[in-house]
N, C-alpha and C positions, 0 to 999 in steps of 0.2 A: 503494500499500498502505502503511497507518495506521501510526499509531506502536505499537499495541500487536499490529495481526499481521506485524511486523514486529521487532521481539523475539522475540517465538514463534519466527517462522521461524529466528532467529539460535539459538534455545535451542533446539532440534528439530534444526538441524542440524550443532552440536556435540555435539550430544547421540550422533548416529549419527553421527558422526567417530570421537568418544571410544571407542564403543562396539566398531567396527570396529576398529579400532586395534589393541583390547586382543584382542580374538577371534581377532584372526590371529596372537597370540603364543600365546596361552590358546591356544584350541581350536582350529585346525587345525596347532599347532605342536608343542603342550602335552608330545605324547604321544610324539614324535619326539627325539633326538636333533642338538644343531644341535652345525656344524660350527665345527672348536675355532677357528680364525681370526676368530667370530663371538663366540663366548664371550668371546675376546681385547678383542675389542674394544667389547664388554658389558660388561666390568669397569670402564670409566671412565666409564662415564653416570651415574652419581654424583657421581661427581669434579668433572665438567665442569656440573651443573648448578648445584651452593650457588657458584662465581665467576660463572656465570650469571645467577643471581638476587640478588648481593650487588653486583655492579657498577654498578650505574646509584645505588646509593642510595649509594655513597661517591663513586662520581664529581661525580652531581651531584645532593647531597640535595635534596628538597623543604625539609627546615627552614633551609636556606641561600636558599632560591630558584634552585636550583639553580647555584650556583657552589661550586665546587670548596674544600673546606674542608680543612684541616691537620688538623684535630685527627683527623677520619675517614682520609684518607690512614694517620695516623702507627697509628691501630686496626689498621688495615688488615694495615697492615707488618707488626706484635708478634702477630697472630694468623697470620699465612702461616711467618714467624720463629720464634713457638711450636708452630706443626705441624709445623716442621720438625726440631726441637729432639726436643718433648714424643712426635711420631706418634700424636698421640694428638686427636682430634676437641675433645671438650669441653675439652680441657685447652687447646686454640687458642683453643676460643670464650670460656672464662674467662677469657685473659688479655687477649684484643682490649675483653673489657666491662671490666677493672678498667681499664687504659690510655684508654678512653673515659669511664667513672667518674670516673676522676683527672682529664681532664681538663676537665668540667663542673663540676670542683667547684674547681678553683685555679686556670680559666680567669677572663677579666673578665667 
């Protein structure tokens, strides 16, 4: 299989899988009520996605060639603490960004 054919096979395969996954929830189950236990578990989906996306950038950042950086850890901990205190997503992000900016400004 040539490079172009392989790339298009992967693209078509991923597009089909994405469509089928969405169709199961929207097309087949969309008009029915979901069980309470499933709705309770789906509530935590968004909460689990953000840490999964951010954790690699905090623990193994490309900017430091994969070495853990104390400044990024401090900004992550400040973000989590602000989230617990303020209970607002954007306030937590602002505090984490401020810690990061301050550390970059005052750092060596």
